[in-house]
N, C-alpha and C positions, 0 to 999 in steps of 0.2 A: 790551234791554239786560240783562234779565231772562234770553233764550235765551240769551245769550251768558257769563252765569254760572254759568249750569248746564250750557252745553256744556264751558266748559272745567272744569269741577267733576266731568261725567263721563268727562272724558279723561283726568282726573289720576286720579283709581279708579282706570280700567283699567291705568292706566298704570303704577302704581305695584307690583303682582305683577312684570309681564315685566322693570322696574328690580331687583327683587330679586335675583330671577333670573341676574341680567347679573353682580354684582357678585362672584362669586365665581374669575369667570377673571381678575381684577384683583388677585387678592393673591397678593406675589410668594414667599411661604413654600408649599411643595409640599404639605407637613404638613399646612399650613391651609388653603389650596386645594381638597386631596382632601376634608378634612373638611367644608368648607363643599358639595364636592355631594355630602358623605352624605347632611346635614342637609337641604340639598335634594328630593332623592333619594325622603329617610322622609316627609316633607312631604307632594309630591306622591303618591305611596301610600298615606299619610292621607286624602287628598281624595278619592281613587277609590273611587265604587261598589264594594261589592267583588259579586263574578261572583255571579247568583242557582245558586241547588242545582239542579242535574239532577229534572228530574220523572217518579217513574216512570214506566212507560208505553212501547211499541213502541222500538226503540232504530232507529238514524238504517240501517241495514241492513233491518228489517222493512219500516220505512216506504217505501224503494226498491220492494221486490220488490212489495209492494202495488200501487205507483205503476206500478209495467213492469204488471202483472198486470191491473190498469185498463186502463192504454194498450191492450194485446191483445186484452182485450175490447172495446172500442169500435172499432178496428181490425176484428176480424172483423165486429163489426153493421155499419160503413160497405161493406166487401165486400159482405156481406150486400146490402143494398139496394143497390150495383153494378150487381152481377152483371142483377141485374132488370133494371136499363134499359138497357145496354151486353151487346143480348143480338149475339157476331160484332163486336164490338169488338176 
């Protein structure tokens, strides 16, 4: 019985924000409905986490270039090791 009550309470708590978001579409007056949507948008924006500030460091392009250079060095090393194994392949 306690589990049922706690499950129902959890369902009610989870469903309440979703129900609050659905109420705007039932408002008949267009201006009031738009104002409701605007308030909801502001509430959602306030809940979102702010994006972290960019860290000072190498740019994405510099990282890509470094990655490609490392891959080329690795490829060259692999080709040298294969060259000793496959004579005449």
